[in-house]
C-alpha positions as CSV (number, residue, x, y, z in Angstrom):
1,M,65.5,-26.2,102.5
2,A,63.0,-29.0,105.3
3,D,61.3,-27.8,107.8
4,I,61.5,-30.2,111.2
5,T,60.7,-29.7,114.1
6,L,62.5,-30.7,117.9
7,K,60.0,-31.9,120.8
8,G,57.5,-29.5,118.6
9,A,59.4,-26.2,118.1
10,P,60.7,-25.2,114.4
11,L,63.6,-25.5,112.4
12,K,64.6,-25.2,109.1
13,T,67.7,-27.5,107.5
14,I,69.9,-25.9,104.9
15,G,68.6,-28.0,102.3
16,S,66.8,-30.9,100.6
17,L,67.9,-35.0,101.2
18,P,69.0,-35.9,97.4
19,A,66.0,-37.0,95.1
20,I,65.3,-40.5,94.4
21,G,67.1,-41.7,91.6
22,S,69.6,-38.9,91.3
23,Q,73.2,-39.5,91.8
24,A,74.2,-39.4,95.8
25,P,77.0,-36.4,95.6
26,D,79.9,-38.2,96.6
27,F,81.9,-37.3,99.9
28,T,84.7,-37.3,102.4
29,V,84.1,-38.3,106.1
30,T,86.1,-39.2,108.9
31,K,86.2,-42.7,110.5
32,V,87.5,-43.8,114.3
33,D,90.7,-44.3,113.6
34,L,90.5,-40.6,111.9
35,G,91.5,-42.3,108.6
36,E,89.1,-40.8,105.4
37,I,86.9,-42.4,103.4
38,N,85.0,-41.1,100.1
39,L,81.4,-42.3,99.0
40,K,82.7,-43.7,95.7
41,N,85.5,-46.0,97.2
42,Y,82.1,-48.6,98.9
43,L,80.2,-48.4,95.7
44,G,79.4,-51.7,94.7
45,R,77.2,-52.7,96.9
46,K,73.8,-51.6,98.6
47,I,74.6,-48.6,101.8
48,V,71.7,-47.0,103.9
49,L,73.2,-43.3,105.1
50,N,71.9,-43.2,108.8
51,I,72.2,-39.7,109.6
52,F,71.7,-37.8,113.0
53,P,72.7,-35.3,115.1
54,S,74.5,-36.5,117.6
55,L,75.0,-39.6,119.8
56,D,74.9,-38.4,123.4
57,T,70.4,-38.0,122.9
58,P,68.8,-41.4,123.4
59,T,67.3,-41.5,120.0
60,C,70.1,-40.8,118.3
61,S,71.3,-44.1,120.3
62,T,68.8,-46.3,120.3
63,A,68.5,-45.9,116.6
64,M,71.8,-47.0,116.4
65,L,71.5,-50.1,118.6
66,R,68.4,-50.9,115.7
67,F,70.9,-50.0,112.2
68,N,73.2,-52.2,113.8
69,Q,70.6,-55.2,114.2
70,I,69.5,-54.4,110.2
71,A,73.1,-54.5,109.2
72,E,73.6,-58.1,111.0
73,Q,70.5,-59.0,109.4
74,I,71.1,-57.8,105.9
75,K,74.9,-59.2,105.6
76,D,76.0,-57.9,101.9
77,I,74.8,-53.9,102.9
78,L,76.9,-51.1,104.1
79,I,75.4,-49.0,106.8
80,L,77.1,-45.8,107.3
81,C,76.2,-44.1,110.7
82,I,77.0,-40.1,110.1
83,S,77.3,-37.6,112.1
84,A,79.3,-34.6,113.9
85,D,80.5,-36.3,116.9
86,L,84.5,-37.0,117.6
87,P,85.5,-39.8,117.0
88,F,86.6,-40.5,119.8
89,A,83.2,-40.1,120.9
90,Q,82.2,-42.9,118.2
91,K,84.6,-45.2,118.6
92,R,83.6,-45.4,122.5
93,F,79.7,-45.5,121.7
94,C,80.4,-48.3,119.4
95,S,82.7,-50.9,121.9
96,A,80.8,-49.7,124.8
97,Q,77.7,-50.9,122.9
98,H,79.4,-53.8,121.3
99,L,78.3,-52.4,117.6
100,D,80.0,-54.5,115.1
101,N,78.0,-54.2,111.9
102,V,77.7,-50.4,111.1
103,Q,80.4,-48.0,110.8
104,P,80.1,-44.8,112.7
105,V,81.9,-41.6,110.7
106,S,82.3,-37.9,111.3
107,V,81.4,-35.0,109.7
108,F,83.9,-32.7,112.1
109,R,86.5,-32.3,109.4
110,H,83.5,-32.0,106.5
111,P,80.9,-29.7,106.3
112,K,80.7,-29.5,103.1
113,F,78.5,-33.2,103.6
114,G,75.8,-31.7,105.7
115,E,75.2,-28.8,102.7
116,H,75.9,-31.6,100.2
117,Y,73.0,-33.7,101.7
118,G,70.8,-30.8,102.5
119,V,70.6,-32.1,106.3
120,T,73.0,-29.2,108.5
121,I,70.4,-27.8,110.5
122,I,70.7,-23.6,110.7
123,D,68.7,-22.6,113.1
124,G,67.6,-23.7,116.9
125,P,69.6,-24.8,119.9
126,L,70.8,-27.5,117.4
127,A,72.0,-25.4,114.5
128,G,75.3,-26.8,112.9
129,L,74.6,-30.4,113.8
130,L,73.0,-32.8,111.6
131,S,69.1,-33.0,111.2
132,R,67.8,-37.2,111.6
133,A,67.3,-38.3,107.6
134,V,67.8,-42.1,105.9
135,L,69.1,-42.3,102.4
136,L,69.4,-45.7,100.8
137,L,72.0,-45.8,97.6
138,D,72.0,-48.6,94.8
139,E,75.1,-50.5,93.7
140,Q,75.8,-47.5,91.6
141,G,75.3,-45.3,93.9
142,K,72.4,-43.6,93.0
143,V,69.4,-42.3,95.9
144,V,66.1,-45.3,95.7
145,Y,65.1,-44.5,99.3
146,S,65.3,-41.4,101.5
147,E,63.3,-40.3,104.6
148,Q,64.0,-36.8,106.2
149,V,62.7,-37.7,110.0
150,H,60.2,-34.7,110.5
151,E,60.6,-34.8,114.6
152,L,64.4,-35.5,115.7
153,S,63.1,-37.2,118.6
154,D,61.5,-39.4,116.8
155,E,63.2,-42.0,115.0
156,P,63.6,-43.5,111.2
157,N,61.1,-45.6,109.5
158,Y,62.8,-48.7,109.9
159,S,59.9,-50.7,108.8
160,A,59.7,-49.0,105.0
161,L,63.3,-49.2,104.7
162,L,63.1,-52.7,105.2
163,A,60.4,-53.3,102.8
164,I,62.3,-51.4,99.9
165,L,64.9,-53.7,100.5
166,G,62.8,-56.9,100.1
167,I,62.7,-58.0,104.0
168,S,59.4,-59.0,105.4
169,T,58.5,-57.2,108.7
170,S,55.2,-59.0,109.9
171,N,57.5,-60.4,112.6
172,L,55.2,-59.5,115.8
173,K,58.4,-57.8,117.7
174,D,59.2,-54.6,114.9
175,I,55.7,-53.8,114.7
176,V,55.9,-54.0,118.9
177,Y,59.1,-52.2,118.7
178,E,57.7,-49.6,116.3
179,W,54.8,-48.7,118.9
180,Q,57.1,-48.1,121.3
181,N,59.5,-46.1,120.0
182,N,58.0,-44.0,117.0
183,L,55.5,-41.6,118.2
184,A,54.1,-40.7,114.3
185,F,53.6,-44.6,113.8
186,R,52.0,-45.4,117.2
187,E,50.0,-42.1,116.5
188,A,48.7,-43.4,112.7
189,F,48.1,-47.3,114.4
190,K,45.3,-45.9,117.1
191,K,43.7,-43.9,114.1
192,N,44.0,-46.8,111.5
193,P,46.0,-50.0,112.6
194,E,45.7,-51.4,109.5
195,Q,46.4,-48.5,106.9
196,A,49.2,-47.8,109.3
197,L,51.3,-51.8,109.3
198,K,50.5,-50.9,105.3
199,S,52.2,-47.4,105.4
200,S,55.1,-48.9,107.5
201,G,55.7,-51.6,105.4
202,F,54.4,-54.3,107.0
203,T,52.8,-57.1,105.7
204,V,50.1,-58.3,108.0
205,K,48.0,-61.3,107.1
206,P,43.7,-59.8,108.8
207,E,43.5,-63.0,110.7
208,D,47.1,-61.6,112.5
209,L,45.6,-58.0,113.2
210,T,43.8,-59.3,116.7
211,K,47.0,-61.1,117.8
212,I,49.1,-57.7,117.3
213,L,46.3,-55.4,118.9
214,A,46.0,-57.4,122.1
215,M,49.7,-57.9,122.2
216,L,50.0,-53.8,122.4
217,K,47.1,-53.6,124.5
218,L,48.8,-56.1,126.9
219,D,52.4,-53.9,126.4
220,K,53.4,-53.0,130.1
221,S,56.0,-50.0,128.9
222,M,53.0,-48.1,127.4
223,N,52.8,-44.9,128.7
224,E,49.6,-44.0,127.0
225,K,46.2,-45.4,126.6
226,L,45.2,-47.2,123.3
227,D,41.9,-45.6,122.1
228,D,38.9,-47.8,121.8
229,R,39.5,-49.7,118.4
230,I,42.4,-51.2,119.9
231,S,40.7,-51.9,123.4
232,K,38.2,-53.7,121.7
C-alpha cells in the first residue's frame, strides 16, 4: 500500500508497484479501437508504462504530451499510457493533440490491472482511478525502473527515466521544463541546485550551472521567487 497525496490531502493505493528486478505481471487492456492487448504480446522491446488517473486533468494531459516527445526521441521503445478513461475519450484527446508516438489504453474493463500493479486508489475523491506511476520494463518484461509519484498533481521524473534509458538530459530546455512542471524538482533545486540536478539524472558541467541559474532566474512563467542562492 502506497501513501500518496492529492494537493496535500492523503490518499492510499491498493498495493505497491512491482519490485525492481521482478517480472512485471501480464495484463489485458483495451485499445482506442476497443480491441484487447496483452503485455506478453509486446515483449522483445523496452516498454514504458505511463499510469495516471485521467486525461481530464491538467497534469495527466501535460504528461501525455511529454511522453509523446520521449517516444519520438527514442524510436525503439513502446510507451503505453494507461488510465481508466474510456477509449473514446483517449482517442479524441490523442487525435486533437496529434499524439502519434504513444499508445493509450484503458482499464475500464480490466480492474485487475490496478490490483496487480498496486495503483488503484482506494479512498478519497479519486477512489477507483489509478495513481500516477511510471515503470520501465526491459525486453524480457522485468522491471528496471519504477516511480510512484507521491503528489498526484506532480508530473513524473522524466529525467530519471531518461537517465536509465541512457539518454543525456543536459539540454537546458529539459531542465527548464522540469523547473516549470515538477514541484518536487523545483523545491529540491532551490535548496541545492547541484544535488537536485544529479538526483534527477541531469549531467551538467560545472561551468554550465551558472547559465542554468541565470536562465531560471529570467524565466517569466515562474510563480514564485527564487531563493538567495539562485538570485546571486
